[in-house]
C-alpha positions in Angstrom: 108.2 90.3 68.8 109.8 91.4 65.7 112.5 94.1 66.2 110.3 96.9 64.6 107.4 95.6 67.2 109.8 95.8 69.9 110.7 99.5 69.2 107.3 100.7 68.9 106.0 98.7 72.0 109.1 100.4 73.8 108.0 103.7 72.3 104.5 103.6 73.8 105.4 101.6 77.0 107.5 104.9 78.1 104.6 107.2 76.2 102.4 105.3 78.6 104.2 105.8 81.5 105.2 109.4 81.3 101.4 110.7 80.2 100.1 108.3 83.2 102.9 110.2 85.5 101.9 113.7 84.5 98.3 112.8 84.6 98.2 111.8 87.9 100.2 114.4 88.8 97.5 116.7 87.7 95.0 114.8 89.9 96.9 116.6 92.9 96.7 119.9 91.5 92.5 119.6 92.0 93.0 117.8 95.0 95.4 119.1 97.2 94.9 122.6 96.1 92.1 123.0 99.4 95.1 122.3 102.0 96.8 125.6 100.2 93.6 127.9 100.4 92.7 127.2 104.0 94.6 130.3 105.4 92.6 132.7 103.1 89.3 130.7 103.8 90.1 130.9 107.3 91.1 134.6 107.4 87.8 135.6 105.3 85.5 133.7 106.4 86.1 132.5 109.6 85.7 129.1 109.2 87.3 127.2 112.1 89.8 124.4 112.2 87.4 122.3 113.7 85.1 122.5 110.5 88.3 122.1 108.4 88.8 119.2 110.1 85.6 118.0 109.8 85.8 118.0 105.9 89.3 116.8 105.4 88.0 113.8 107.6 84.9 113.3 105.3 86.6 113.8 102.0 89.7 111.1 103.2 87.0 108.4 103.3 85.2 109.2 100.5 88.5 109.2 98.5 89.3 106.1 100.1 85.9 104.2 99.0 86.5 106.1 95.5 89.7 104.3 95.0 87.8 100.9 95.9 85.0 101.7 93.6 86.9 103.1 90.6 89.0 100.1 90.7 85.9 97.5 90.3 85.3 100.3 87.3 88.8 100.4 85.5 89.0 96.4 84.8 86.5 96.7 82.6 86.7 99.7 80.6 88.9 101.8 78.4 91.6 103.2 80.7 91.7 106.3 78.4 88.4 107.3 78.7 88.2 106.5 82.8 91.3 108.6 83.6 90.6 111.5 81.1 86.6 111.9 82.3 87.6 111.6 86.1 90.2 114.4 85.7 87.9 116.9 83.5 85.2 116.2 86.3 87.2 117.0 89.3 88.8 120.1 87.3 85.1 121.2 86.7 84.4 120.7 90.4 87.3 122.8 91.4 86.8 125.8 88.9 83.0 125.5 90.7 84.6 125.9 94.3 86.2 129.1 93.5 83.1 130.9 92.6 81.2 129.8 95.6 81.0 132.9 97.9 80.4 134.9 94.4 77.2 133.1 93.4 76.0 132.9 96.9 76.8 136.7 97.4 79.0 136.0 100.3 81.5 138.8 101.5 84.5 139.1 103.9 83.3 138.3 107.3 81.6 135.4 109.5 80.3 133.2 106.6 77.2 131.5 107.2 77.4 127.8 107.5 75.8 127.3 104.6 79.1 128.2 102.5 81.0 125.5 104.4 78.1 122.9 103.7 78.7 123.9 99.9 82.1 123.5 100.4 81.9 120.3 102.0 79.6 119.0 99.4 81.8 120.1 96.4 85.1 118.6 98.0 83.1 115.1 98.2 82.1 115.2 95.0 85.7 116.2 93.9 86.8 113.2 95.8 84.4 110.8 94.6 85.9 111.5 91.1 89.6 111.7 92.6 89.5 107.9 92.7 89.4 107.6 88.8 93.0 108.6 88.9 95.3 105.5 90.1 92.8 102.4 89.1 93.2 103.2 85.4 97.2 104.0 85.8 97.3 100.7 87.6 95.4 98.8 84.6 97.6 100.3 82.3 100.6 99.8 83.8 100.5 96.2 84.2 99.1 95.8 80.2 102.4 97.5 79.3 105.2 96.7 81.4 106.3 93.0 82.1 105.9 91.4 85.5 109.6 91.1 85.8 109.9 95.0 85.2 107.2 96.3 86.9 108.7 97.2 90.4 111.3 99.2 89.0 109.4 101.1 86.3 106.3 101.2 88.5 108.6 102.8 91.4 109.8 105.5 89.0 105.8 106.3 88.1 105.0 106.6 91.8 107.2 109.9 92.2 104.2 111.1 90.3 102.9 111.9 93.5 105.7 113.9 94.8 105.9 115.5 91.5 102.2 116.4 91.6 102.1 118.0 95.5 105.6 119.5 95.0 104.5 121.8 91.8 100.9 122.5 93.1 103.1 123.7 96.2 105.1 126.2 94.0 101.9 127.3 92.2 99.8 127.9 95.2 102.7 129.4 97.1 102.8 132.7 94.4 99.3 132.8 93.7 98.7 133.2 97.7 101.6 135.7 97.6 101.1 137.8 94.7 97.2 137.5 93.4 93.9 138.8 94.8 92.7 142.1 95.7 94.5 145.0 97.8 92.1 145.8 100.7 94.5 147.2 103.0 92.6 151.0 102.4 89.4 149.5 104.0 89.8 149.5 107.9 86.2 147.7 108.0 87.4 144.4 106.0 91.0 144.7 107.6 89.5 144.3 110.9 87.0 141.3 109.9 90.2 139.5 108.5 92.1 140.5 111.6 89.6 139.3 113.8 88.8 136.1 112.1 92.8 135.2 111.7 93.2 135.8 115.6 90.4 133.6 116.5 91.6 130.6 114.0 95.3 130.8 113.8 96.4 133.0 116.5 96.5 130.1 119.5 99.1 128.2 117.5 101.2 131.1 116.7 101.5 131.7 120.5 102.6 128.2 121.0 105.1 128.2 118.2 106.3 131.4 119.6 108.4 129.6 122.3 109.6 126.4 122.6 108.9 126.3 126.0 105.0 126.5 125.9 103.9 123.3 126.2 100.2 124.0 125.4 97.5 127.1 124.9 94.8 126.5 126.7 92.3 129.5 126.0 92.0 132.3 123.7 89.2 135.2 124.5 88.6 137.9 122.2 87.0 141.2 122.8 86.4 143.7 120.3 85.2 147.4 120.9 85.5 150.4 118.4 87.3 148.5 115.7 89.8 147.7 118.7 90.7 143.4 119.6 91.5 142.4 122.5 93.1 139.0 122.7 93.5 136.9 126.1 95.8 134.1 125.8 96.2 131.7 128.4 99.0 129.0 128.1 101.1 126.2 130.4 104.9 126.5 130.3 106.4 123.0 129.8 107.5 121.4 133.4 111.2 120.6 131.9 111.5 124.6 131.8 109.1 126.3 134.3 107.9 123.6 136.4 104.5 123.9 134.7 104.0 127.4 135.3 100.8 129.2 134.1 100.6 132.3 132.7 98.7 134.8 130.4 99.0 137.9 128.0 96.6 140.6 126.3 97.2 141.4 122.8 95.8 144.8 121.2 95.3 144.4 117.4 93.9 147.9 116.1 94.1 149.3 112.9 97.0 151.7 114.0 99.4 148.6 114.8 98.1 147.1 111.4 99.6 150.5 109.3 102.5 150.8 111.0 103.2 146.9 110.0 102.1 147.1 106.7 104.8 150.2 106.5 107.4 148.1 107.8 106.9 145.3 105.0 106.3 147.6 102.3 110.0 149.2 103.0 111.4 145.7 103.0 109.5 142.5 101.8 111.9 140.4 103.7 111.6 141.9 106.7 111.5 139.6 109.9 109.1 139.2 112.8 111.7 140.1 115.5 112.8 143.3 113.5 109.1 144.6 113.2 108.7 144.0 116.8 111.5 146.1 117.7 110.5 148.6 115.3 106.9 148.9 115.8 107.0 148.1 119.7 104.7 145.1 119.8 105.3 141.4 121.1 106.8 139.6 118.5 104.2 136.7 118.1 101.7 139.8 117.4 104.2 141.2 114.9 104.0 137.4 113.0 100.5 137.2 112.9 100.2 141.1 111.6 102.7 140.2 109.0 100.5 137.2 108.3 97.3 139.3 108.2 99.1 142.1 106.1 99.9 139.5 103.2 96.2 138.2 103.2 94.4 141.8 103.2 97.0 142.5 100.2 95.7 139.8 98.8 92.3 138.8 99.4 90.5 136.5 97.2 94.0 134.5 96.3 92.5 131.9 98.0 90.0 131.1 94.3 92.9 131.4 92.4 94.4 128.2 94.1 91.3 126.7 92.3 91.1 128.5 89.2 94.3 128.0 88.1 94.9 124.6 88.8 91.5 123.9 87.5 92.4 125.1 84.2 95.9 123.1 83.8 93.9 120.1 85.0 91.5 120.6 82.2 94.0 121.0 79.6 95.8 117.8 81.2 92.5 115.8 81.1 92.7 116.4 77.2 96.8 115.7 76.8 95.8 112.1 78.5 92.8 111.2 75.9 95.3 112.2 73.6 98.5 110.7 74.6 97.1 107.1 76.0 95.8 104.1 74.5 94.4 101.2 76.6 96.3 98.0 75.7 99.1 97.0 73.1 96.6 95.6 71.1 94.7 98.6 70.4 97.7 99.9 68.9 97.9 96.7 66.8 100.9 95.4 69.1 100.8 91.9 70.6 99.9 91.3 74.4 102.9 91.0 76.7 104.6 87.5 76.8 104.0 85.2 79.8 100.5 87.4 81.0 98.0 85.2 79.4 94.9 84.7 81.7 91.8 82.4 81.8 90.1 85.7 80.5 91.7 86.6 77.0 91.3 89.9 75.2 88.6 88.5 73.1 86.9 86.9 75.5 84.8 89.0 78.0 82.0 87.3 79.0 80.7 88.8 82.0 79.9 85.6 84.0 83.3 84.4 83.4 84.9 87.6 84.0 83.0 87.9 87.4 84.3 84.4 88.6 88.0 85.2 87.6 87.7 88.3 89.6 86.3 86.0 92.6 89.6 84.2 92.2 92.0 86.3 91.8 91.3 88.9 94.0 88.1 88.4 96.8 89.2 85.0 97.1 92.9 85.2 97.0 94.3 85.6 100.4 97.4 87.2 99.2 95.6 90.1 98.2 94.0 90.6 101.6 97.5 89.8 103.4 98.6 93.0 101.5 95.5 95.0 102.4 95.9 94.2 105.6 99.8 95.1 105.7 99.0 98.3 103.7 96.8 99.6 106.7 100.2 99.3 108.9 102.3 101.0 106.3 100.1 103.8 106.1 99.7 104.2 109.9 103.4 104.7 110.4 103.6 107.2 107.4 100.5 109.2 108.1 101.9 109.4 112.2 105.2 111.0 110.7 103.3 113.3 107.9 100.7 114.3 109.8 102.0 114.9 113.3 105.8 114.9 112.7 106.3 118.9 113.3 104.1 118.3 116.6 105.8 115.6 118.0 109.4 116.7 117.4 108.8 120.2 119.0 106.8 118.8 121.8 108.7 115.4 122.7 112.2 116.2 121.4 112.2 120.1 121.8 113.1 120.6 118.1 112.9 124.2 116.9 110.1 124.8 114.1 112.2 125.1 111.5 114.2 122.0 112.2 111.3 120.0 112.6 109.6 121.3 109.3 113.1 120.0 107.2 112.7 116.9 108.9 109.6 116.1 107.5 110.7 117.6 104.2 113.8 115.3 104.5 111.9 112.4 105.7 109.8 112.6 102.3 112.8 113.2 100.1 114.4 109.7 101.4 111.0 108.3 100.9 110.6 109.1 97.4 115.0 107.7 97.2 114.0 104.9 99.2 110.9 103.7 96.8 113.3 104.0 93.8 115.8 101.8 95.2 113.2 99.2 96.5 111.8 99.1 93.1 115.3 98.4 91.7 116.0 96.0 94.4 112.6 94.3 93.9 113.8 93.2 90.3 117.5 92.9 91.2 117.5 90.4 94.0 114.1 89.1 94.4 113.0 88.6 91.0 109.7 90.9 91.3 108.7 89.4 94.3 107.8 92.8 96.1 106.8 91.3 99.2 110.2 90.1 100.4 111.6 93.3 99.5 108.4 94.6 101.8 109.9 92.4 105.0 113.3 93.9 104.4 111.8 97.3 104.4 109.6 96.8 107.5 112.3 95.5 109.2 114.4 98.7 108.4 111.6 100.7 109.4 111.1 98.8 112.8 114.9 99.4 113.8 115.2 103.1 112.8 112.1 104.0 114.5 113.7 101.7 117.6 116.8 103.7 117.3 114.8 107.3 117.1 112.9 106.4 120.5 116.2 105.8 122.5 118.1 108.6 121.3 118.5 110.4 124.5 117.0 114.3 124.6 119.9 116.1 124.3 121.3 114.3 121.0 121.9 116.7 118.0 119.0 117.5 115.9 121.1 116.5 113.0 121.5 112.9 114.2 117.4 112.9 114.6 117.0 114.1 111.6 119.3 111.5 110.1 117.6 108.6 111.7 114.0 109.5 111.1 115.0 110.1 107.3 116.2 106.3 107.2 113.0 105.3 108.8 111.2 107.4 105.7 113.8 105.8 103.3 112.4 102.1 104.5 108.9 102.8 104.8 108.0 104.3 101.5 109.1 101.0 99.8 106.3 99.2 100.7 103.9 102.3 100.1 104.9 101.6 96.4 105.7 98.0 96.3 102.1 96.8 97.6 100.3 98.0 94.2 102.8 96.4 92.5 102.6 93.0 94.3 98.7 93.2 94.0 99.0 94.0 90.2 100.8 91.1 89.4 99.4 88.7 91.8 95.4 90.0 90.1 97.1 89.9 87.0 96.3 92.5 84.6 92.9 91.7 84.1 91.8 92.5 87.7 95.0 94.9 89.0 92.6 97.8 89.6 90.1 95.8 91.4 92.9 94.8 93.7 94.5 97.9 94.0 91.4 99.5 95.3 91.3 97.1 97.9 94.5 97.6 99.1 94.0 101.5 98.8 90.7 101.6 101.1 93.0 99.5 103.8 95.5 102.2 103.5 93.3 105.3 104.1 91.5 103.6 107.2 94.1 103.9 108.8 93.5 107.6 109.4 91.4 106.3 112.3 94.6 105.1 114.1 97.2 107.7 112.6 94.7 110.6 113.2 92.2 110.0 115.8 94.1 107.5 118.1 97.7 109.2 117.8 95.7 112.3 119.1 93.8 110.5 121.8 97.2 108.3 122.8 99.2 112.1 123.0 96.7 113.6 125.6 96.0 110.7 127.7 99.5 108.9 127.8 102.1 111.0 126.0 104.1 110.8 122.9 106.6 107.8 124.3 103.5 105.8 123.6 103.2 107.2 120.4 106.6 106.1 119.7 106.1 102.6 120.9 102.8 102.4 119.3 104.6 103.3 115.9 107.4 100.8 116.2 104.6 98.1 117.1 102.8 98.9 113.8 106.0 98.7 111.6 106.9 95.2 113.3 103.2 93.6 113.0 103.3 95.1 109.0 106.7 93.0 108.7 105.4 90.0 110.4 102.2 90.1 108.0 104.2 90.5 104.9 106.3 87.4 106.2 103.2 85.4 105.9 103.7 85.4 101.9 107.6 85.1 101.6 107.1 81.9 99.8 104.4 83.6 97.2 105.0 83.5 93.7 105.8 86.7 91.9 102.7 87.1 89.5 99.4 85.0 89.0 99.9 84.4 85.4 100.7 80.7 85.8 97.8 79.5 87.8 
């Protein structure tokens, strides 16, 4: 390239990186918002955790399938159109979600099953189009970033996941606490929300109220004259109370609600223990009524968790369309040096392209090795993310505050580890991402083993540091697998290759979700720790199988 072309290329390269980063972050705005709306949906319509679990499982599997299908589409279409139209459709579905109860004429109370079905259908279609987020990005980045720089720059790009999730958390947190309608003056509506909240969340509140409680075995509700009696049975941990069983009855009525609301109106930052003392009710009940008060003062706020992010995403879809260009050739620049393939930019014969993809992806054993390795990487990552607070409190007697911070720090160290892994790949391994993955999985195995072997009375700060270092190691492979797949499949089949690795990654939920649950119920947390260590070791061995592989497939 000439000096002028080099400057122009650098401008378009970074423009593409930034626009795709922001664009992919906005996909999270209309994908993860459902999680933030769930407390409001549960309280206003009595939707159970089981129903939420079924919905989340369904959309997770659909998303994995969508990543694969869109990977096939992305390599043959203009990424600018593919990504912007996909985000547009996701935004429209999110917008529709917020208006469903109003259209169906459903108000506060126990909602009919049809509402849950409609919610599920909208989320399934949303996640069907969510797959048009990452594959176009994989195609674009492999066209605009040389193979020897892809690990470093795509690791920077991968922070878009955390940017999107973080900004959405701030936005939805504000929405749930400040928007909606105040219905606290309507005793009937308050009673309905109280009933729904106690039925769906109170067991968890009781469990969280005392670190000594091992399990809440039963919750029975009795409603009479707008007064709700909650009978709770629970079991203490053997290490504290020798497995002693206990029960407690809680009385929820409008009088107690008004007392708690009055306390909150006087002091927005009042703590549950202060409310409990002032109103003379158990602390766990004060905490529940504090949540119920927020929900009744912000009824319908959950709708804005769909509407506002959808509006932002709609604007983002326009921005993606305006900001992106498909390939260097589309802005009058030559293609990257040393990235020529047997299928050139002007030679897109259908039969030749199918043969190319068959050889570079479907018959490429290295792509399948990466896909299988991705399964084990995601098992370890999702096991910590999904079960972290639970196993830290139950198996390590850590407080919920410490447990929450531990998982948050795990994520933060993961981002740092991702950036370091990308830099190290280009700096020390000449772009061979799979070699860095071996080192990362070895580190994850060591730190998970250290976590398992630490004594129960060790200081929580040590537990936090050890688990954080495991996060530092595990996030590197999570980002680098996509980079390795893009390089090996070349820019002509990068999205297809990432579609295959992506679906294997999301199949891991069968182990990290269902498998961990069964293991805990039948054998205990120690076997879960051993299982995660085993998964990390197997992942390392799988990456070792391709240690001698080339960086990319351009010279074949």
